[in-house]
C-alpha positions, 0 to 999 in steps of 0.5 A: 655981644654986638655980634650976637645982636647982629646975628639975631637981628639978621635972623629976625629980618630973614624970617619976616617975609616982605609984607608978611610977619610971623604973627600973620602966619598963625598956625601955618608957621610950622615945619614944611610938609609934603602937601605944601605945594599946589600944582595946576596943569593949565592949557596954556600955563602951569601954576605953582603955589607954595605955602610961604609960612613954612618957608619962613619957619625954615629960615628963608623968604620968598626972594630965596626961592626960584624955579630950577636954580634961575635965581637971577631971572625975576620971571622965575621968582614967585609972587607973594599972595597975602590975600590967600589963607594961608599966604602963598608964594605963586609961580606961573610960566607958559607951556613953552620950552623957551620961557618955562624957567628951565622946566624939562619937557619930555615926550613919550610914545606908546601903542594906543589902547581902548578907543585909540588901539588902532594907533601905534604911536600915542604921545604924552608930554610930561613937564617937570622941574624943581623949586629950590631954596638958596641958603643965605648963611655965611660960613662953613656950616648952616642950620637951615634945611634945604627946601626942595619942591618938585612939580610935574604935569602930564598931558595926553596928546590924543583926544576924542573931541568933546565938550566936557571940560576937565580941570585937574589940580594935583599937589605934592612936594615929592615927584608926582605926575599931575594929570592935565588936559588940553581937551577943554580947548578943543571944539568941533563946529559945522559950517555951510561955506568953504570960507568957514564963516557961516555956521551950518543950520540944519532944518528939522526936515533935514539936509538934502543928500550931497549937501557939502558939510564943512567941519572944523576942529579948533583949539582955543587958548591953547599954548602955541607949542602945539598944532591940531592934527586929526587922526580919525573922524567918523560918523555914528548913528548914536551920539555915544558911539558904543554899540552903534553903526559908524562910518569912517570919513577918514583915517589920516592917510586913508580917506573916503573918496568923497571926503576932502581934507583942507588943512590938517596938522599945520595950524591950531585948527583942522578942516575937512568937508564931506557931502551929506549922506544917510545910513541905510539902516535908517532908510525907513525913517523920514530923516537920517540922523547921525553924529560926528566924532574926531580923534584929535592929536596935539603935536609939537608944531615942529614935528606934526609932519612926522605923524601925518602919514607914517604911523601904522593904522588899520582901515575900518569899514562900516560895521554894526559893532562900533569903535573899540572899547572906550577909555576909562572915564571918557569925555565924549561929545559929538558935533550935534545931530546931522539930519538928512532927508531920505529918499522916502521923504523926498518921494513922499513930498513929491506924492503930496505935491502931485496929489495937491495938483490933482485935487486942484485940477479936479475942483477947477474942472468941476467948477467950469462944468457947473458954469457950463450947465448953468449957461445951457439951462439959461439959454434953453429957458430964454428960448422957450420964453421967446417962442411963447411970445406971439409978436416977438416970435413973428418978428424973429421968423420974418 
């Protein structure tokens, strides 16, 4: 009888998680289901959340679950969140192989499609693992079912830089690839100095041709596992490059002779510069307006060198038909409009300046001529008066 009571007490204590009772679970105290895990694929960390009440129902508590069998590492255990409804057991780890509690990192490569069709090595990284229960039963048999939660996040490592943030949350208790994105960490900025300290302010009248434009594509709040490598940067006459003229500034190993690559693939920012130009199709406009786009690769910091100049690429020239068809649901932004003065605008300004000077000279000459005429008239009048005065006339004659 004492043995049965002790067993009942042990099971009761086991089913009461730390700080959480069965009564607090309500309707969520049930058998586990396939939707009992939530996976958030972040830019620097992965976050997992498991409904804890089904865990209690199965004879476990939060201390008996761990990432990838790392039961002895407290960093690989979950934290109980009783403020959530229903209560959750939360796991979090950085996207870094050295501190990811045994998660598996697998990089796959494939030929590019859509907007990336000119690149033969487009990479994707998959991060996966398992949350498993540790059965506390003592004896030859157990009546507790094993709890297994499989998680997986897949991130593409090639992006057309844009400002549309994508936050994707997936959930599954079975193997399922949940899509994540690092694109929200990337930004494209323009500067006017080689030190990249002063943002470029473009006046309404446009930049002068050949003005140096300094470009930076930077990752912010991105896991340190990856560096930024620009595969291709180009300018187009439309903010959305479909069906518009475009010009390649560089395609990794082949750049326009006027483009200078400063740093690329060595840090979490890439930099290059080029002189302001204009599109000839806009020569009849007062200013030439275009946008910058950069196809950006995030590469493992230890392997970026392998992608700098050894991937098969095809050089493209200026055409009326732009880059290949875009990806489904692309996230596209440009640098914002770059406006340059055209030759006609400069010539017009010079003509206006010459016209203004001519008008000014004409007014001045006319004014001086009027004064001269007045002085001649006054002189003639005074001479006539002097001759009409007899005494004064004799004095002048003597």
